[in-house]
Backbone bond lengths (Angstrom), bond angles and torsions (degrees), N, CA, C in turn:
res aa  C-N    CA-C-N  psi(-1)  N-CA   C-N-CA  omega(-1)  CA-C   N-CA-C  phi
1 M - - - 1.432 - - 1.504 111.33 -
2 H 1.326 114.55 -35.38 1.446 117.25 178.16 1.501 111.93 -64.85
3 T 1.369 116.94 -37.30 1.458 122.17 179.24 1.506 111.32 -66.44
4 M 1.317 118.71 -42.94 1.464 123.49 177.57 1.510 113.03 -60.29
5 K 1.314 117.05 -37.75 1.458 120.73 179.49 1.509 110.84 -66.04
6 N 1.353 117.63 -34.30 1.449 120.06 178.86 1.517 112.55 -70.76
7 L 1.341 117.64 -23.96 1.471 122.73 -178.51 1.526 110.98 -85.31
8 E 1.296 120.09 -16.02 1.466 121.68 -179.16 1.522 110.42 -64.34
9 R 1.401 117.32 135.09 1.470 122.53 179.08 1.517 109.81 -78.11
10 P 1.333 118.03 130.47 1.478 118.80 -179.32 1.529 110.17 -70.69
11 T 1.282 118.68 143.35 1.444 123.57 179.81 1.512 110.48 -106.10
12 A 1.351 115.60 146.49 1.480 120.93 179.14 1.516 109.25 -70.27
13 S 1.260 115.62 143.03 1.475 120.31 178.21 1.508 109.35 -75.68
14 P 1.343 119.86 153.32 1.467 122.72 179.31 1.517 112.94 -55.13
15 G 1.357 116.03 -32.95 1.435 119.82 179.21 1.524 112.18 -65.49
16 R 1.351 116.51 -41.10 1.473 120.03 -179.92 1.522 110.91 -68.20
17 R 1.370 116.89 -39.80 1.482 119.27 176.92 1.511 111.35 -61.25
18 H 1.323 116.48 -39.44 1.479 119.01 179.41 1.521 110.94 -65.56
19 D 1.324 117.70 -40.45 1.465 120.22 177.57 1.496 111.99 -61.27
20 H 1.361 115.77 -39.66 1.458 120.13 -178.55 1.495 111.34 -65.58
21 L 1.344 117.62 -45.14 1.443 121.32 177.97 1.513 111.39 -62.66
22 R 1.318 116.90 -36.74 1.467 120.50 179.48 1.523 110.23 -65.45
23 C 1.339 117.60 -39.48 1.476 121.16 177.46 1.520 111.62 -64.13
24 V 1.346 116.30 -41.99 1.467 121.27 179.81 1.531 108.45 -62.39
25 R 1.306 116.51 -48.22 1.463 119.22 -179.26 1.534 112.07 -62.45
26 A 1.293 117.11 -38.60 1.467 120.91 177.43 1.511 111.50 -62.53
27 A 1.349 115.35 -41.73 1.485 119.51 179.13 1.525 111.80 -64.63
28 I 1.334 116.81 -40.09 1.464 121.50 177.56 1.518 110.85 -63.88
29 L 1.339 115.52 -41.70 1.459 121.24 -179.18 1.533 110.23 -63.68
30 V 1.331 116.75 -43.21 1.459 122.05 178.76 1.541 109.58 -60.28
31 A 1.335 116.42 -45.98 1.464 120.23 -179.61 1.529 111.84 -62.29
32 V 1.319 116.37 -41.06 1.457 120.98 178.53 1.524 110.64 -63.90
33 L 1.355 116.24 -41.76 1.485 119.63 -179.98 1.513 111.57 -66.74
34 I 1.330 117.71 -35.28 1.457 121.53 178.60 1.536 109.98 -64.91
35 V 1.351 115.90 -47.48 1.455 120.18 -179.54 1.514 110.23 -65.14
36 A 1.317 118.21 -43.95 1.471 121.68 -179.45 1.537 110.41 -65.75
37 G 1.354 115.20 -39.83 1.444 119.30 178.53 1.480 112.96 -63.04
38 G 1.360 117.53 -40.50 1.470 121.73 177.49 1.489 111.38 -64.66
39 A 1.325 117.45 -41.04 1.471 121.33 178.60 1.523 109.70 -66.18
40 G 1.366 116.34 -38.71 1.453 118.91 179.37 1.518 112.24 -64.84
41 L 1.356 115.41 -39.21 1.472 117.63 178.37 1.523 112.18 -63.89
42 A 1.353 116.08 -40.53 1.448 120.54 178.84 1.540 109.53 -63.00
43 A 1.352 115.57 -45.29 1.438 118.66 -177.98 1.534 110.73 -63.85
44 Q 1.384 113.61 -38.00 1.435 117.95 179.69 1.526 113.13 -62.21
45 A 1.338 114.40 -31.79 1.457 118.28 -175.16 1.513 113.05 -74.09
46 L 1.331 117.71 -13.66 1.471 120.23 -179.34 1.539 108.83 -75.66
47 P 1.352 115.82 127.82 1.461 119.10 175.54 1.525 110.90 -72.00
48 R 1.272 117.32 159.88 1.465 122.71 176.84 1.521 110.03 -97.74
49 P 1.322 117.89 142.82 1.470 120.18 -176.73 1.486 111.19 -67.27
50 R 1.362 116.03 141.24 1.463 123.17 177.31 1.526 110.76 -112.80
51 G 1.307 117.05 -10.30 1.454 121.70 -175.63 1.538 108.02 171.02
52 F 1.303 116.30 -167.71 1.479 119.23 175.27 1.523 109.95 -72.13
53 V 1.304 117.91 -29.99 1.450 122.98 177.72 1.536 108.77 -110.99
54 N 1.330 116.12 120.60 1.454 123.27 -175.97 1.511 109.83 -123.04
55 D 1.306 116.45 89.39 1.476 121.02 -171.48 1.537 109.68 -95.82
56 F 1.351 115.35 75.39 1.457 120.37 -177.73 1.532 111.77 -73.71
57 A 1.324 116.74 -18.85 1.466 120.44 178.11 1.524 112.69 -94.04
58 D 1.324 116.68 -3.97 1.467 123.08 179.19 1.538 112.60 54.31
59 V 1.313 116.10 57.76 1.475 120.25 177.79 1.520 111.52 -123.23
60 I 1.326 118.06 -0.56 1.463 121.95 -179.94 1.520 109.96 -101.82
61 S 1.333 116.95 130.77 1.464 118.69 179.31 1.519 110.14 -66.78
62 A 1.298 115.14 154.00 1.450 121.26 -177.82 1.519 111.08 -60.37
63 S 1.334 116.81 -40.28 1.511 118.70 -178.84 1.514 110.73 -69.19
64 D 1.344 117.16 -39.50 1.469 118.96 179.24 1.525 110.69 -67.21
65 A 1.327 117.31 -37.63 1.460 120.68 178.15 1.506 110.81 -61.41
66 R 1.321 117.61 -45.05 1.467 121.06 -178.85 1.540 109.47 -66.47
67 A 1.361 116.86 -38.52 1.458 118.55 -179.54 1.507 111.72 -66.84
68 M 1.371 116.64 -39.64 1.447 118.23 178.70 1.532 110.72 -68.29
69 E 1.311 117.68 -39.89 1.478 120.68 175.76 1.514 112.06 -54.32
70 E 1.350 114.27 -43.49 1.476 119.00 -175.76 1.505 111.99 -69.53
71 V 1.326 117.53 -44.34 1.492 118.58 -178.07 1.525 110.25 -71.46
72 I 1.339 119.42 -33.79 1.468 120.41 177.94 1.555 110.49 -69.06
73 A 1.318 116.17 -38.93 1.451 120.32 176.85 1.533 109.82 -61.72
74 S 1.329 116.31 -41.76 1.478 120.17 178.75 1.530 109.84 -63.64
75 L 1.319 117.81 -41.25 1.485 121.61 177.14 1.526 109.68 -61.09
76 R 1.326 116.50 -46.48 1.470 118.16 -179.17 1.517 112.54 -63.01
77 D 1.340 115.92 -41.19 1.471 118.88 -178.71 1.500 112.86 -61.38
78 Q 1.335 115.91 -35.49 1.466 119.05 -174.55 1.537 115.10 -95.51
79 T 1.329 116.31 -20.18 1.471 118.26 -178.52 1.518 115.72 -126.34
80 G 1.307 117.23 -18.68 1.464 121.60 -173.30 1.517 112.20 86.67
81 A 1.323 118.52 -13.19 1.466 122.25 179.78 1.531 108.71 -73.11
82 E 1.307 116.11 150.41 1.466 121.08 -179.96 1.541 109.27 -134.50
83 I 1.350 113.32 144.88 1.449 121.05 174.55 1.516 108.27 -120.37
84 A 1.310 117.01 132.88 1.456 121.93 173.71 1.536 107.57 -113.03
85 V 1.311 116.28 128.17 1.465 121.62 173.48 1.534 107.40 -105.46
86 V 1.337 115.63 127.09 1.473 119.99 -173.97 1.527 108.45 -135.29
87 T 1.354 115.69 127.76 1.454 120.07 170.90 1.503 108.67 -121.64
88 V 1.327 116.92 136.97 1.460 123.53 177.02 1.508 110.34 -132.95
89 R 1.291 116.99 156.81 1.488 120.19 176.27 1.514 108.54 -67.58
90 T 1.362 117.30 -44.04 1.451 121.54 -178.79 1.541 107.97 -150.20
91 Y 1.329 115.77 152.31 1.457 118.02 177.41 1.520 112.22 -93.63
92 E 1.339 117.97 5.91 1.472 120.58 174.73 1.528 109.85 -58.24
93 P 1.347 119.07 148.25 1.436 129.10 8.29 1.524 116.40 -85.43
94 Y 1.317 117.51 12.55 1.462 118.97 177.53 1.527 110.33 -77.36
95 A 1.360 114.53 149.78 1.464 119.12 -173.40 1.523 111.31 -74.57
96 T 1.322 118.98 -33.31 1.462 122.00 -178.15 1.536 108.66 -139.81
97 I 1.320 114.38 165.09 1.477 118.99 176.81 1.531 110.27 -68.88
98 D 1.331 118.26 -25.75 1.439 121.06 176.82 1.531 110.64 -65.12
99 E 1.360 116.88 -43.83 1.447 120.76 178.08 1.538 109.88 -64.43
100 F 1.308 115.42 -43.06 1.473 120.75 178.87 1.516 109.99 -61.20
101 G 1.315 116.25 -42.48 1.463 121.29 -179.02 1.528 112.02 -62.21
102 M 1.322 116.90 -44.39 1.448 119.58 -179.91 1.539 111.10 -67.39
103 A 1.352 116.29 -40.88 1.461 118.67 178.33 1.517 110.52 -61.72
104 L 1.325 116.66 -41.55 1.476 121.65 -179.85 1.507 109.44 -66.82
105 A 1.337 117.54 -41.89 1.475 121.66 -179.96 1.538 110.84 -61.08
106 E 1.332 116.16 -44.43 1.449 119.82 -179.95 1.530 112.58 -67.82
107 A 1.331 115.05 -36.89 1.467 118.79 -178.92 1.546 113.44 -74.06
108 W 1.330 114.98 -38.25 1.477 119.53 -175.33 1.511 114.08 -89.38
109 G 1.354 117.86 -33.27 1.469 118.48 -179.25 1.524 114.07 65.90
110 V 1.315 116.84 47.24 1.485 119.73 -178.52 1.503 110.40 -69.08
111 G 1.354 116.76 135.81 1.436 121.19 177.69 1.545 111.43 104.65
112 A 1.328 114.18 162.98 1.468 119.03 179.22 1.545 109.52 -70.34
113 S 1.343 115.94 134.13 1.459 119.57 -177.71 1.521 111.01 -66.23
114 A 1.313 118.19 -30.99 1.464 121.13 -178.55 1.523 111.56 -64.89
115 G 1.322 118.26 -38.35 1.439 119.43 -177.32 1.525 114.82 -117.51
116 D 1.328 117.86 -0.29 1.480 123.25 -177.63 1.532 110.34 51.91
117 T 1.335 114.79 51.05 1.459 120.60 -175.52 1.520 111.16 -102.79
118 G 1.318 114.42 72.38 1.451 119.87 178.99 1.501 112.35 -126.13
119 V 1.323 116.20 152.76 1.456 122.61 174.93 1.530 106.89 -139.22
120 I 1.360 116.28 136.54 1.460 121.27 174.61 1.502 108.52 -120.07
121 L 1.326 115.69 123.97 1.463 121.88 174.56 1.528 106.71 -107.00
122 M 1.333 116.27 113.37 1.459 118.95 -172.56 1.513 110.64 -128.99
123 L 1.324 113.45 149.68 1.475 122.93 -177.49 1.516 109.67 -132.60
124 A 1.353 116.98 130.86 1.456 122.89 173.85 1.507 108.56 -111.49
125 L 1.335 116.60 113.62 1.442 120.77 -169.37 1.526 114.70 -68.17
126 E 1.339 116.01 -49.05 1.464 119.65 -173.53 1.543 109.62 -66.44
127 E 1.310 116.96 -41.39 1.462 120.12 -178.39 1.519 113.26 -82.34
128 R 1.346 115.69 -8.22 1.462 122.57 -179.40 1.547 110.46 52.91
129 R 1.324 114.36 55.60 1.470 121.09 178.21 1.522 108.60 -129.99
130 V 1.306 114.32 146.65 1.460 122.11 177.03 1.533 107.24 -131.90
131 R 1.342 115.61 142.41 1.475 118.53 -179.14 1.520 109.54 -138.23
132 L 1.309 115.55 146.53 1.468 124.36 172.14 1.524 106.92 -114.70
133 E 1.313 116.63 109.64 1.465 123.70 178.90 1.510 108.58 -97.41
134 V 1.339 117.64 124.99 1.474 121.99 -172.09 1.515 110.29 -115.68
135 G 1.325 118.86 129.11 1.441 123.06 178.84 1.512 112.15 -70.95
136 Y 1.330 114.74 161.76 1.476 121.80 -178.21 1.532 112.12 -48.25
137 G 1.337 115.06 -48.62 1.457 120.24 -171.99 1.505 116.04 -69.73
138 L 1.341 116.49 -13.37 1.480 120.26 -179.76 1.523 113.07 -112.86
139 E 1.319 118.27 6.07 1.446 121.29 -179.86 1.510 113.17 -66.31
140 G 1.357 115.65 -24.36 1.468 119.42 173.55 1.520 113.11 -69.85
141 A 1.348 115.33 -40.92 1.465 119.77 -179.74 1.511 111.63 -79.90
142 I 1.359 116.67 -31.64 1.488 120.98 -179.87 1.510 108.05 -128.50
143 P 1.342 118.36 74.22 1.459 118.87 175.17 1.527 110.60 -67.94
144 D 1.319 116.46 171.96 1.465 120.95 -174.47 1.520 112.55 -54.48
145 G 1.337 116.97 -43.69 1.457 120.85 -178.79 1.528 111.70 -63.53
146 R 1.337 116.76 -41.55 1.447 119.80 -178.76 1.521 109.48 -70.55
147 A 1.345 117.23 -36.41 1.448 121.02 177.41 1.540 111.23 -60.38
148 G 1.328 115.91 -43.09 1.470 118.58 177.05 1.486 112.99 -65.62
149 S 1.345 116.81 -41.65 1.455 120.20 179.01 1.527 111.72 -64.93
150 L 1.346 115.95 -36.04 1.484 119.95 178.48 1.519 109.41 -62.66
151 L 1.316 116.96 -44.56 1.462 121.04 178.58 1.521 110.46 -61.63
152 D 1.352 116.19 -46.94 1.450 121.04 -177.48 1.522 112.74 -60.60
153 R 1.320 117.70 -40.44 1.429 121.56 -172.92 1.508 114.08 -91.37
154 Y 1.310 118.23 -33.38 1.459 119.89 -173.11 1.507 115.57 -106.42
155 V 1.335 117.75 -24.55 1.459 119.44 -169.60 1.500 112.92 -115.85
156 V 1.314 117.89 -53.36 1.494 123.91 -171.35 1.541 112.47 -57.50
157 P 1.334 120.15 -43.95 1.479 118.61 -177.90 1.517 113.28 -53.11
158 D 1.325 116.94 -44.85 1.485 119.68 179.66 1.540 111.30 -70.54
159 L 1.335 116.06 -36.11 1.465 118.77 179.92 1.523 110.92 -62.25
160 R 1.336 115.81 -41.21 1.488 120.60 179.81 1.530 112.22 -61.65
161 E 1.323 116.82 -26.82 1.449 121.33 177.82 1.511 112.65 -91.29
162 G 1.303 116.88 2.59 1.490 120.72 -178.31 1.484 114.39 82.74
163 N 1.341 117.79 7.96 1.469 122.23 -179.91 1.542 108.63 -91.44
164 Y 1.331 116.74 67.34 1.445 121.31 -174.33 1.523 113.46 -61.90
165 S 1.328 114.72 -44.30 1.442 120.44 -179.03 1.551 111.54 -60.48
166 A 1.315 115.53 -45.88 1.487 119.75 -179.59 1.510 111.26 -66.40
167 G 1.337 117.79 -42.67 1.444 120.34 178.75 1.510 113.70 -59.87
168 L 1.348 116.65 -44.54 1.450 119.23 178.02 1.520 113.48 -68.56
169 L 1.333 115.43 -34.58 1.466 120.26 176.50 1.530 109.87 -63.79
170 N 1.321 116.96 -44.23 1.459 121.28 177.50 1.528 110.42 -61.96
171 G 1.321 116.88 -40.02 1.460 119.58 179.77 1.499 112.20 -64.26
172 V 1.335 116.59 -42.72 1.481 120.61 179.02 1.527 110.19 -64.04
173 A 1.332 116.89 -40.97 1.478 120.34 178.89 1.519 109.86 -59.78
174 A 1.358 116.83 -43.69 1.458 120.30 -178.83 1.535 111.48 -68.59
175 I 1.326 117.03 -43.69 1.456 120.02 -178.64 1.527 111.87 -64.30
176 T 1.355 116.92 -44.55 1.480 119.12 -179.94 1.522 110.80 -62.64
177 Q 1.334 117.42 -34.52 1.444 119.56 179.35 1.510 110.66 -67.21
178 I 1.345 117.50 -44.04 1.465 121.89 -179.76 1.536 110.15 -63.39
179 V 1.319 116.94 -46.16 1.465 119.52 -178.80 1.513 112.24 -67.23
180 A 1.357 117.77 -39.48 1.462 120.91 176.38 1.497 110.62 -60.47
181 E 1.328 117.66 -43.68 1.455 120.62 177.42 1.542 112.03 -63.09
182 E 1.303 116.32 -36.48 1.488 121.34 179.43 1.514 110.45 -63.18
183 F 1.345 115.60 -36.28 1.494 120.22 -178.52 1.530 111.77 -92.92
184 G 1.312 117.60 -6.51 1.443 121.81 178.82 1.526 113.04 70.68
185 V 1.331 116.83 38.15 1.467 121.03 179.12 1.511 109.69 -120.09
186 S 1.331 116.62 160.66 1.446 122.94 174.12 1.503 107.16 -117.19
187 L 1.329 117.14 116.55 1.472 120.62 -177.86 1.515 110.26 -76.80
188 T 1.303 116.33 143.41 1.458 122.48 176.10 1.534 109.88 -62.67
189 G 1.327 115.64 123.94 1.474 118.16 178.40 1.512 114.31 85.54
190 V 1.330 119.38 -10.02 1.448 121.50 -179.95 1.502 108.69 -106.45
191 S 1.326 117.96 118.73 1.439 121.46 -179.57 1.485 112.26 -103.45
192 A 1.321 118.15 163.92 1.447 123.06 177.58 1.531 111.98 -64.98
193 Q 1.339 117.84 -10.49 1.459 121.49 -177.75 1.539 110.15 -84.77
194 A 1.334 118.08 3.78 1.453 118.94 -179.24 1.511 110.11 -77.83
195 R 1.332 115.65 78.63 1.482 121.19 -175.89 1.526 109.42 -126.37
196 P 1.323 118.21 86.69 1.455 120.47 176.04 1.512 112.28 -54.07
197 A 1.331 119.85 -30.83 1.431 122.57 -178.25 1.528 112.80 -63.47
198 A 1.338 117.10 -20.61 1.461 119.85 -178.20 1.492 111.72 -62.17
199 R 1.317 119.13 -27.29 1.441 120.81 -179.75 1.545 112.13 -95.59
200 R 1.332 116.20 8.30 1.467 120.89 179.65 1.510 113.11 -98.39
201 G 1.344 117.57 -0.59 1.455 120.64 -178.11 1.490 112.39 -75.32
202 A 1.347 114.57 -176.25 1.479 120.24 -179.84 1.499 109.81 -65.68
203 P 1.346 118.55 144.24 1.457 120.70 -178.59 1.527 109.75 -67.58
204 T 1.333 115.32 147.75 1.436 121.97 178.95 1.510 109.88 -121.83
205 S 1.327 115.30 164.32 1.474 118.30 -178.29 1.524 111.31 -79.03
206 G 1.348 116.04 -23.14 1.453 118.57 -178.09 1.516 111.03 -106.03
207 V 1.343 116.50 -172.15 1.443 122.32 178.67 1.517 108.49 -89.93
208 D 1.326 117.43 127.29 1.467 123.09 -178.48 1.529 108.00 -83.33
209 L 1.298 116.17 126.06 1.453 120.40 179.66 1.533 111.05 -63.03
210 G 1.353 115.78 -36.45 1.456 120.16 177.94 1.508 111.65 -59.63
211 D 1.351 116.13 -40.81 1.462 119.93 178.15 1.515 111.38 -61.32
212 L 1.350 115.82 -44.36 1.468 118.86 179.92 1.504 111.76 -62.96
213 V 1.324 117.38 -40.33 1.456 120.43 179.68 1.533 110.32 -64.15
214 Y 1.321 115.47 -41.23 1.473 118.68 -179.17 1.535 110.45 -65.98
215 V 1.333 115.81 -45.04 1.457 119.21 -179.72 1.517 110.97 -61.19
216 L 1.328 118.49 -41.57 1.433 121.90 178.23 1.518 111.09 -64.14
217 F 1.330 115.23 -38.71 1.489 118.24 176.91 1.520 111.63 -61.04
218 V 1.321 116.30 -48.92 1.450 119.69 -179.11 1.523 112.93 -61.59
219 L 1.363 115.40 -43.06 1.450 119.09 -178.49 1.516 111.91 -68.23
220 L 1.349 115.97 -44.20 1.441 118.93 -175.41 1.518 113.81 -75.09
221 F 1.348 116.06 -42.38 1.464 117.55 -178.14 1.512 112.48 -85.80
222 F 1.341 115.64 -53.90 1.471 119.47 -174.70 1.512 113.10 -83.26
223 G 1.328 117.69 -29.15 1.461 117.38 -174.24 1.512 116.33 -116.04
224 G 1.350 116.78 -13.58 1.450 118.75 -173.05 1.504 114.41 -59.63
225 R 1.304 115.86 -42.40 1.452 118.55 -175.47 1.525 111.75 -68.58
226 W 1.374 115.58 -33.16 1.465 118.14 -175.56 1.521 112.34 -108.04
227 F 1.319 119.61 -1.26 1.468 120.72 178.08 1.498 111.44 -111.48
228 F 1.341 116.10 -56.78 1.456 118.33 -178.44 1.507 113.66 -70.25
229 W 1.344 115.86 -42.50 1.444 117.71 -178.55 1.536 113.70 -60.08
230 P 1.372 118.48 -43.48 1.458 117.69 174.85 1.506 114.57 -58.45
231 L 1.361 116.28 -35.66 1.449 119.25 177.53 1.503 112.22 -65.68
232 L 1.341 114.70 -38.94 1.467 119.82 -177.10 1.524 111.51 -76.56
233 F 1.325 116.38 -37.84 1.473 118.73 -170.48 1.544 112.97 -114.84
234 G 1.346 117.00 6.68 1.451 120.57 173.02 1.482 115.95 73.84
235 R 1.366 118.32 22.55 1.452 121.06 178.04 1.518 109.91 -85.36
236 R 1.321 117.69 139.38 1.462 121.53 -177.41 1.514 112.46 -93.68
237 R 1.340 112.86 154.63 1.448 119.13 171.76 1.548 109.42 -113.28
238 R 1.307 116.28 151.19 1.437 121.03 -177.93 1.536 111.63 -87.98
239 G 1.367 115.07 171.51 1.452 121.03 -179.77 1.496 111.43 -68.44
240 F 1.388 115.07 174.73 1.445 119.63 -166.68 1.520 116.23 -114.43
241 F 1.335 121.32 -30.96 1.437 119.49 -161.13 1.534 113.27 -121.02
242 G 1.379 115.81 159.25 1.469 124.42 178.58 1.491 111.23 138.91
243 G 1.391 117.90 179.75 1.466 122.64 171.58 1.496 113.66 85.46
244 G 1.374 117.42 -175.69 1.447 123.56 -177.02 1.495 113.28 -161.30
245 F 1.334 115.98 -171.40 1.445 122.34 -176.40 1.551 111.16 -59.04
246 G 1.322 114.78 131.88 1.469 120.05 177.46 1.512 115.62 80.52
247 S 1.350 116.97 -1.80 1.450 117.78 178.64 1.519 109.39 -79.81
248 A 1.321 117.35 173.72 1.429 120.99 -179.79 1.541 109.56 -61.77
249 A 1.335 115.07 127.03 1.465 118.47 -174.69 1.499 111.30 -80.24
250 R 1.312 115.02 140.04 1.472 120.19 172.68 1.520 107.62 -69.35
251 G 1.303 117.26 149.28 1.444 119.69 -179.96 1.533 107.28 101.30
252 G 1.320 116.65 -150.07 1.440 120.57 -178.17 1.521 110.07 100.66
253 S 1.321 115.22 96.58 1.448 119.28 -175.17 1.507 111.62 -79.12
254 T 1.321 116.75 142.66 1.478 119.92 175.41 1.514 108.95 -68.30
255 R 1.320 117.76 -16.12 1.470 121.01 -179.81 1.516 110.74 -92.85
256 F 1.312 118.94 -1.62 1.458 120.86 -176.69 1.537 109.85 -86.94
257 T 1.340 115.94 124.41 1.448 120.81 178.18 1.493 111.74 -124.02
258 G 1.337 118.41 18.21 1.462 122.05 -177.72 1.534 110.00 112.63
259 F 1.318 114.82 159.53 1.465 120.11 178.10 1.513 112.10 -84.26
260 G 1.351 116.21 163.42 1.441 120.98 -170.73 1.484 118.49 -85.54
261 G 1.343 119.12 -4.85 1.441 120.36 177.94 1.524 115.85 93.04
262 G 1.345 116.95 27.17 1.433 121.26 -179.40 1.549 113.74 -70.43
263 G 1.332 116.28 156.75 1.474 122.06 -177.85 1.513 112.19 -105.73
264 F 1.325 115.00 152.61 1.478 122.93 -179.67 1.517 109.45 -129.77
265 G 1.317 115.41 150.38 1.458 119.80 178.23 1.508 113.96 -126.10
266 G 1.344 118.88 15.02 1.462 121.93 178.12 1.482 114.02 96.13
267 G 1.344 119.20 6.30 1.447 121.89 177.97 1.529 111.66 -72.66
268 G 1.334 115.96 148.16 1.458 119.18 -178.75 1.508 111.85 138.17
269 A 1.315 116.46 -158.10 1.470 120.11 -177.54 1.505 109.57 -158.75
270 S 1.330 118.01 153.91 1.455 123.45 178.43 1.521 108.75 -126.38
271 R 1.310 116.31 152.38 1.447 121.63 177.52 1.512 110.51 -144.38
272 G 1.333 116.23 152.60 1.446 121.23 171.76 1.525 108.69 -98.39
273 F 1.313 116.91 158.05 1.457 120.22 178.29 1.529 110.13 -141.55
């Protein structure tokens, strides 16, 4: 009997089992809090929309911001499609501008919810990256290849020269033209001559008529109200640059009442500059 007692396996007391379960539960709770806290920090880092143009990096001129707001509002009124222009100093804490773009798309819901007709044109200054995020409903009109080509031809050349405002303005002009054609509408003040790519061709010895048409388009539609009128009537314009991520965005249309709740699936393209 003495030998049998020595062979019996000792059993844990109820108190020890309770302590073990309590430790396991505490470890699970800590892991959940870490994951939730990380997600909360990422969500906190997302800026809130102030309009169709959200210049958190302060690189867009006041006149260009107003012009983009106006043409995007016109596009939304006639088609339901929406474009958001976003500039930030950095896309951190996200690992890439693609991740930042998807997070922003899900949070903001750019475009009509019925057709998911939204586009986000975003620029990260420190990482020197630009992305075009395209909603489900416009992936047919702007597939990934066309999105990349649009950035290469209309946006990136100016960004490489530090002309951020001009590059984004050219991009908006190109996007609105593509979307308007997709819906079969003609936007007020937007002509078929809005082709920033026309001035990206090989240099010529003479004056290109296409270049002149494009310059006239930009001056008359995008700049006429805020460039020529001040010259004629003595009205002043304010300065252009300053600020950082999460600061009050320049722009903000009086016609902006929030985005329509459109969905995105990761379509689009990114480029460095």
